[in-house]
C-alpha positions as CSV (number, residue, x, y, z in Angstrom):
1,X,23.5,1.9,-19.0
2,X,25.9,0.1,-16.6
3,X,26.6,-3.6,-17.3
4,X,23.9,-5.9,-15.9
5,X,21.3,-3.0,-15.8
6,X,19.3,-4.0,-18.9
7,X,16.6,-1.6,-20.2
8,X,14.1,-2.5,-22.9
9,X,10.7,-2.2,-24.3
10,X,8.9,-3.3,-21.1
11,X,10.6,-0.4,-19.3
12,X,9.9,2.0,-22.2
13,X,6.3,0.9,-22.1
14,X,6.0,1.8,-18.5
15,X,7.0,5.4,-19.3
16,X,4.3,5.5,-21.9
17,X,1.9,4.1,-19.2
18,X,2.7,7.2,-17.0
19,X,1.6,9.5,-19.7
20,X,-1.4,7.4,-20.6
21,X,-2.6,7.4,-16.9
22,X,-2.4,11.1,-16.7
23,X,-4.0,11.4,-20.2
24,X,-7.0,9.4,-18.9
25,X,-7.2,11.7,-15.8
26,X,-7.2,14.8,-18.0
27,X,-9.8,13.3,-20.4
28,X,-12.3,12.9,-17.5
29,X,-11.2,16.0,-15.6
30,X,-13.8,18.5,-14.3
31,X,-11.8,21.2,-15.9
32,X,-9.5,20.1,-18.8
33,X,-8.3,23.7,-19.3
34,X,-6.7,23.8,-15.9
35,X,-4.2,20.9,-16.3
36,X,-1.7,21.1,-13.4
37,X,1.2,20.1,-15.4
38,X,3.8,21.6,-13.0
39,X,2.3,19.4,-10.2
40,X,2.3,16.3,-12.5
41,X,5.9,17.0,-13.5
42,X,6.9,17.6,-9.8
43,X,5.1,14.4,-8.7
44,X,6.8,12.3,-11.4
45,X,10.2,13.7,-10.6
46,X,9.7,13.2,-6.9
47,X,8.6,9.5,-7.5
48,X,11.8,8.8,-9.5
49,X,13.9,10.6,-6.8
50,X,12.4,8.4,-4.0
51,X,13.1,5.3,-6.1
52,X,16.6,6.2,-6.9
53,X,17.3,7.5,-3.4
54,X,16.3,4.3,-1.6
55,X,17.4,1.8,-4.3
56,X,20.0,3.4,-6.5
57,X,22.0,5.3,-3.9
58,X,22.7,2.2,-1.7
59,X,24.0,0.4,-4.8
60,X,26.3,3.2,-5.7
61,X,27.6,3.4,-2.1
62,X,28.0,-0.4,-2.0
63,X,25.9,-0.9,1.1
64,X,23.3,-3.2,-0.5
65,X,20.2,-1.4,0.8
66,X,17.0,-2.6,-0.7
67,X,18.7,-4.7,-3.3
68,X,19.8,-7.4,-0.7
69,X,18.4,-10.7,-1.6
70,X,17.4,-13.5,0.8
71,X,14.5,-14.5,3.0
72,X,15.8,-13.2,6.4
73,X,15.3,-9.5,6.4
74,X,16.7,-8.3,9.8
75,X,13.9,-5.8,10.4
76,X,11.1,-8.3,9.7
77,X,13.0,-11.1,11.6
78,X,13.3,-8.9,14.7
79,X,9.7,-7.9,14.6
80,X,8.5,-11.5,14.1
81,X,10.8,-12.8,16.8
82,X,9.6,-10.2,19.2
83,X,6.0,-10.8,18.4
84,X,6.4,-14.7,18.7
85,X,8.0,-14.0,22.2
86,X,4.8,-12.5,23.3
87,X,2.4,-14.7,21.5
88,X,4.2,-17.8,22.9
89,X,3.4,-16.6,26.4
90,X,-0.2,-15.9,25.7
91,X,-1.1,-18.6,23.2
92,X,1.6,-21.3,23.9
93,X,2.7,-23.5,21.0
94,X,0.0,-21.9,18.7
95,X,1.7,-18.6,19.1
96,X,5.3,-19.6,18.5
97,X,4.6,-22.3,15.9
98,X,6.4,-25.1,17.9
99,X,5.1,-28.5,18.7
100,X,5.0,-29.3,22.4
101,X,2.0,-31.6,22.6
102,X,2.0,-35.1,21.1
103,X,-1.7,-35.4,20.4
104,X,-1.3,-32.6,17.7
105,X,1.3,-34.6,15.8
106,X,-1.1,-35.2,12.8
107,X,-1.2,-31.5,12.2
108,X,2.6,-31.0,12.0
109,X,4.5,-30.3,8.8
110,X,7.4,-32.4,7.5
111,X,9.8,-30.3,9.6
112,X,7.9,-31.1,12.7
113,X,6.2,-27.7,13.0
114,X,2.5,-26.8,13.5
115,X,1.3,-25.1,10.3
116,X,1.4,-21.3,10.9
117,X,-1.8,-19.8,12.3
118,X,-2.6,-16.5,10.5
119,X,-4.6,-15.1,13.4
120,X,-2.3,-16.1,16.3
121,X,1.1,-15.6,14.6
122,X,0.8,-13.1,11.7
123,X,-1.9,-10.6,12.7
124,X,-0.4,-9.9,16.2
125,X,2.5,-8.2,14.3
126,X,0.0,-5.4,13.9
127,X,-0.4,-4.9,17.6
128,X,3.4,-4.7,18.1
129,X,3.9,-2.2,15.3
130,X,1.0,-0.1,16.4
131,X,2.4,0.1,19.9
132,X,5.8,1.0,18.6
133,X,4.4,3.6,16.2
134,X,2.5,5.3,18.9
135,X,5.6,5.5,21.1
136,X,7.7,6.8,18.3
137,X,5.1,9.5,17.6
138,X,5.0,10.5,21.3
139,X,8.7,10.8,21.4
140,X,8.6,13.1,18.4
141,X,10.5,10.9,16.0
142,X,7.6,9.9,13.7
143,X,6.2,13.4,14.1
144,X,9.4,14.9,12.8
145,X,9.7,12.5,9.9
146,X,6.0,13.2,9.0
147,X,6.5,17.1,9.1
148,X,9.7,16.7,7.1
149,X,7.9,15.0,4.3
150,X,5.1,17.4,4.5
151,X,7.6,20.2,3.9
152,X,8.9,18.4,0.8
153,X,5.5,17.9,-0.7
154,X,4.5,21.6,0.1
155,X,7.6,23.1,-1.5
156,X,7.9,20.8,-4.5
157,X,4.1,20.6,-5.4
158,X,2.8,23.8,-4.0
159,X,0.0,22.3,-1.9
160,X,-1.3,23.9,1.4
161,X,0.2,23.1,4.8
162,X,-2.7,21.0,6.2
163,X,-3.0,19.1,2.9
164,X,0.7,18.4,2.7
165,X,0.7,17.2,6.3
166,X,-2.3,14.8,5.7
167,X,-0.6,13.4,2.6
168,X,2.7,12.7,4.3
169,X,1.0,11.2,7.4
170,X,-0.8,8.6,5.2
171,X,2.7,7.2,4.4
172,X,3.0,6.1,8.0
173,X,-0.6,6.1,9.4
174,X,-4.0,4.7,8.3
175,X,-6.4,6.5,6.0
176,X,-8.8,7.4,8.9
177,X,-6.0,8.2,11.4
178,X,-4.0,10.6,9.2
179,X,-7.0,13.2,8.8
180,X,-7.0,13.6,12.6
181,X,-3.8,15.6,12.2
182,X,-5.7,18.2,10.3
183,X,-9.2,17.8,11.8
184,X,-9.6,21.6,12.5
185,X,-9.1,22.3,8.8
186,X,-11.7,19.8,7.4
187,X,-14.4,22.3,7.6
188,X,-12.6,24.9,5.4
189,X,-10.7,22.6,3.0
190,X,-11.7,23.0,-0.7
191,X,-13.1,20.0,-2.6
192,X,-9.7,19.5,-4.3
193,X,-7.9,19.5,-1.0
194,X,-10.4,17.0,0.4
195,X,-9.9,14.7,-2.7
196,X,-6.1,15.0,-2.4
197,X,-6.3,14.0,1.3
198,X,-8.7,11.1,0.6
199,X,-6.8,9.9,-2.4
200,X,-3.6,9.8,-0.3
201,X,-5.3,7.5,2.1
202,X,-6.4,5.1,-0.6
203,X,-3.0,5.2,-2.5
204,X,-0.9,4.2,0.6
205,X,-1.1,1.6,3.4
206,X,-0.6,2.0,7.1
207,X,2.7,1.0,8.7
208,X,1.0,-1.6,10.9
209,X,-0.3,-3.7,8.0
210,X,2.8,-2.9,5.9
211,X,4.9,-5.1,8.1
212,X,2.4,-8.0,7.8
213,X,2.5,-7.8,4.0
214,X,6.3,-7.6,4.1
215,X,6.4,-10.8,6.3
216,X,4.2,-12.6,3.8
217,X,6.4,-11.6,0.9
218,X,9.7,-12.3,2.7
219,X,11.8,-14.6,0.7
220,X,9.8,-14.0,-2.5
221,X,10.5,-10.3,-3.0
222,X,13.9,-8.5,-2.5
223,X,13.7,-6.6,0.9
224,X,9.9,-6.4,1.0
225,X,9.7,-3.9,3.9
226,X,11.7,-1.4,2.0
227,X,9.8,-2.1,-1.3
228,X,6.4,-1.5,0.3
229,X,7.5,1.6,2.3
230,X,8.9,3.2,-0.8
231,X,5.7,2.2,-2.7
232,X,3.6,4.2,-0.2
233,X,6.1,7.0,-0.3
234,X,6.0,7.2,-4.1
235,X,2.2,6.9,-4.3
236,X,1.8,10.0,-2.0
237,X,2.9,12.6,-4.6
238,X,1.1,10.6,-7.4
239,X,-2.0,10.8,-5.3
240,X,-1.7,14.6,-5.2
241,X,-1.1,14.9,-9.0
242,X,-3.9,12.5,-10.0
243,X,-6.4,14.1,-7.6
244,X,-5.6,17.7,-8.8
245,X,-5.8,16.5,-12.4
246,X,-9.3,15.0,-11.9
247,X,-10.6,18.1,-10.0
248,X,-8.2,21.0,-10.5
249,X,-8.0,23.6,-7.7
250,X,-10.3,26.6,-8.4
251,X,-10.6,28.1,-4.8
252,X,-8.3,29.8,-2.5
253,X,-6.4,27.4,-0.2
254,X,-5.0,27.7,3.3
255,X,-1.2,27.8,3.5
256,X,-1.1,27.8,7.3
257,X,1.5,25.3,8.4
258,X,-0.7,23.2,10.7
259,X,1.2,21.4,13.5
260,X,0.2,17.8,14.2
261,X,-2.7,17.7,16.6
262,X,-2.3,14.2,17.8
263,X,-1.0,13.7,21.3
264,X,-0.5,11.2,24.0
265,X,-0.3,11.9,27.7
266,X,2.8,9.8,28.3
267,X,4.9,7.0,26.9
268,X,2.7,4.5,28.7
269,X,-0.4,6.1,27.3
270,X,1.1,5.9,23.8
271,X,2.0,2.2,24.3
272,X,-1.4,1.1,25.7
273,X,-3.4,3.2,23.2
274,X,-1.3,2.0,20.3
275,X,-1.6,-1.7,21.4
276,X,-5.4,-1.4,21.9
277,X,-5.8,0.3,18.5
278,X,-3.7,-2.5,17.0
279,X,-6.0,-5.1,18.5
280,X,-9.0,-3.3,17.0
281,X,-7.4,-3.5,13.6
282,X,-6.6,-7.2,14.1
283,X,-10.2,-8.0,14.8
284,X,-11.4,-5.9,11.9
285,X,-9.0,-7.5,9.5
286,X,-9.9,-11.0,10.7
287,X,-13.6,-10.4,10.3
288,X,-13.1,-8.8,6.9
289,X,-10.8,-11.7,5.7
290,X,-13.3,-14.3,6.8
291,X,-16.1,-12.6,4.9
292,X,-14.0,-11.7,1.8
293,X,-12.5,-15.2,1.4
294,X,-15.9,-16.9,1.9
295,X,-17.5,-14.6,-0.8
296,X,-14.6,-15.3,-3.1
297,X,-15.0,-19.0,-2.5
298,X,-18.8,-18.9,-3.2
299,X,-18.4,-16.9,-6.4
300,X,-15.7,-19.3,-7.8
301,X,-17.9,-22.3,-6.8
302,X,-20.8,-20.7,-8.8
303,X,-18.5,-20.3,-11.8
304,X,-17.7,-24.0,-11.8
305,X,-21.3,-24.6,-12.9
306,X,-20.6,-22.8,-16.1
307,X,-18.8,-24.2,-19.2
308,X,-15.0,-24.0,-19.2
309,X,-13.5,-21.0,-21.0
310,X,-10.1,-21.5,-22.8
311,X,-9.7,-24.9,-21.3
312,X,-10.3,-24.1,-17.6
313,X,-13.1,-23.0,-15.3
314,X,-14.0,-19.4,-14.9
315,X,-13.0,-17.6,-11.6
316,X,-13.3,-14.1,-10.3
317,X,-9.5,-13.9,-10.5
318,X,-9.5,-14.8,-14.2
319,X,-12.3,-12.3,-15.1
320,X,-10.7,-9.5,-13.2
321,X,-7.3,-10.5,-14.7
322,X,-8.8,-9.9,-18.2
323,X,-10.2,-6.5,-17.1
324,X,-7.0,-5.2,-15.5
325,X,-4.6,-6.9,-17.8
326,X,-4.2,-3.9,-20.2
327,X,-3.5,-1.6,-17.2
328,X,-0.8,-3.9,-15.9
329,X,0.6,-4.3,-19.3
330,X,1.0,-0.6,-19.7
331,X,2.8,-0.2,-16.4
332,X,5.5,-2.7,-17.5
333,X,4.3,-6.2,-16.9
334,X,5.0,-8.5,-19.8
335,X,2.0,-9.5,-21.9
336,X,2.3,-13.2,-20.9
337,X,1.9,-12.3,-17.2
338,X,-0.5,-9.3,-17.5
339,X,-3.6,-11.3,-16.8
340,X,-2.2,-13.0,-13.7
341,X,-0.9,-9.6,-12.4
342,X,-4.2,-8.0,-13.4
343,X,-6.2,-10.7,-11.5
344,X,-4.4,-9.6,-8.3
345,X,-5.0,-6.0,-9.0
346,X,-8.7,-6.8,-9.5
347,X,-8.9,-8.8,-6.3
348,X,-7.4,-5.9,-4.4
349,X,-10.0,-3.5,-5.9
350,X,-13.1,-5.7,-5.4
351,X,-12.1,-7.3,-2.1
352,X,-9.1,-5.9,-0.3
353,X,-5.3,-5.5,-0.7
354,X,-5.0,-8.0,2.2
355,X,-6.5,-10.7,0.1
356,X,-4.4,-9.7,-2.9
357,X,-1.2,-9.8,-0.9
358,X,-2.1,-13.2,0.5
359,X,-2.6,-14.5,-3.1
360,X,0.6,-12.8,-4.3
361,X,2.6,-14.5,-1.5
362,X,1.0,-17.8,-2.5
363,X,2.2,-17.7,-6.0
364,X,5.3,-19.9,-6.2
365,X,8.6,-18.2,-7.0
366,X,9.0,-20.2,-10.2
367,X,5.5,-19.2,-11.5
368,X,6.0,-15.4,-11.6
369,X,8.9,-13.4,-12.9
370,X,10.6,-11.5,-10.1
371,X,10.1,-8.2,-11.9
372,X,6.4,-8.8,-12.4
373,X,6.0,-9.7,-8.7
374,X,7.7,-6.5,-7.8
375,X,5.6,-4.3,-10.1
376,X,2.5,-6.1,-8.9
377,X,3.4,-5.6,-5.2
378,X,3.7,-1.9,-5.8
379,X,0.4,-1.7,-7.7
380,X,-1.6,-3.5,-5.0
381,X,0.1,-1.5,-2.2
382,X,-2.9,0.8,-1.3
383,X,-6.3,0.8,0.4
384,X,-8.2,1.6,-2.8
385,X,-11.1,-0.9,-2.8
386,X,-14.8,-0.8,-2.5
387,X,-14.8,-1.7,1.2
388,X,-12.5,1.1,2.1
389,X,-15.0,3.6,0.7
390,X,-17.4,3.0,3.6
391,X,-14.6,3.0,6.2
392,X,-13.2,6.3,4.9
393,X,-16.5,8.0,4.6
394,X,-17.6,6.9,8.0
395,X,-14.4,8.0,9.7
396,X,-14.3,11.5,8.0
397,X,-18.1,12.0,8.6
398,X,-17.5,11.5,12.4
399,X,-14.7,14.0,12.4
400,X,-16.6,16.7,10.3
401,X,-20.3,15.8,9.9
402,X,-21.1,19.0,7.9
403,X,-18.9,17.8,5.0
404,X,-20.5,14.4,4.7
405,X,-22.2,15.3,1.4
406,X,-18.8,16.3,-0.1
407,X,-17.1,13.2,1.2
408,X,-19.8,11.0,-0.5
409,X,-19.6,12.9,-3.8
410,X,-15.9,12.5,-3.9
411,X,-16.0,8.7,-3.0
412,X,-15.7,7.3,-6.5
413,X,-13.2,9.9,-7.6
414,X,-11.1,8.7,-4.6
415,X,-11.4,5.1,-5.6
416,X,-10.2,5.8,-9.2
417,X,-7.5,8.2,-8.1
418,X,-6.2,6.0,-5.5
419,X,-6.0,3.0,-7.9
420,X,-4.2,5.1,-10.6
421,X,-1.8,6.5,-8.1
422,X,-0.5,3.1,-7.0
423,X,-0.3,2.1,-10.7
424,X,1.9,5.2,-11.2
425,X,4.3,3.9,-8.6
426,X,4.3,0.5,-10.3
427,X,5.0,2.3,-13.6
428,X,8.0,4.1,-12.1
429,X,9.4,0.8,-10.8
430,X,8.6,-0.8,-14.2
431,X,10.5,2.0,-16.1
432,X,13.7,1.5,-14.2
433,X,16.1,-1.5,-14.6
434,X,15.0,-4.4,-12.4
435,X,18.6,-4.9,-11.2
436,X,18.3,-1.6,-9.5
437,X,15.9,-3.0,-7.0
438,X,17.0,-6.6,-6.8
439,X,20.4,-8.2,-6.0
440,X,22.9,-8.9,-8.8
441,X,21.6,-12.4,-9.0
442,X,17.9,-11.3,-8.9
């Protein structure tokens, strides 16, 4: 091991965690005699290849890459500045976070700035990224990248053309948008193929919200935009392996190389449609956050009426932390931080990953080990939560009403598989030396 790239029991335990996760999947499999060990091996190798390609190769070439430390990521800064330029025109000082009106002085920070408004300053990033993504798709750039990844998954894991395309699309698109690319095949997909597609949606996050999460973690996680993108990329093959372990394929599959069926009439159509879709996402997230955070507050207030446990009041985060602590410990988090990391994992599952990322970003740098923060970020980087079940089932049922019963029967399998797939990505990160991902001083 090169100097400075320490490797110890925490890393070794993460390797055991990978075996344990697949062992649990095999134990509850619908057909334990049909363990897809080639797919499991291929997915694991692919995950390590992605991690080493995006983090190790830049270090070897001396170009920094994802290991660059600091709070001013150029990609995030450019997107934030561009968004602020637009929100300033529409919302004034509320949009660009500057004080221009004396009556609001009591609400300024010590630096003379108005405290950031999440709705007016952070969420509009989604509109900008959604518009850019739609134009990149129309120009063929994002389409080419998606089909290239589909080819990689198809050749390394042996999954069908439509399924591989849906899996790769989930790395860049949302869990309800990606299936649109293979809508003509939903009627004939096997149950295993449906589970693979649905699990990929739960194990990844859309590019639009990925930028928001990276913005919140900027300065607290080494190059968060790359970390979260690679987390989704690594979770995609894991989703295939976990899903096919839970329900091994027993039917003939289609190997037709389906071409993306997702078109815009023009660049202006892509721009306007993407921006409009982004606005819908913004309002959906804002509504969900208000309800989720209010529910979290009410539950925690109710716990305050109960006696203290271990010297402090009960909370939903503490309870979920105890439940998920063993899982986080097995993917490489030290025992002393497993409950804190598990609490965030639990909040992500019961509420949403958005709330989990908000809470993770709120943890002071000195109160969480950088390696633990990184592993936790990878683990919560997915849509696998109770609320997403309804969203996914509703979207798929509209596309193919005749398969609604199949979608419903696979819902809980999807939640479990999506959760375990993100944990496998976290375990891969946990198994490698932390210095590979962070700067030399990280």
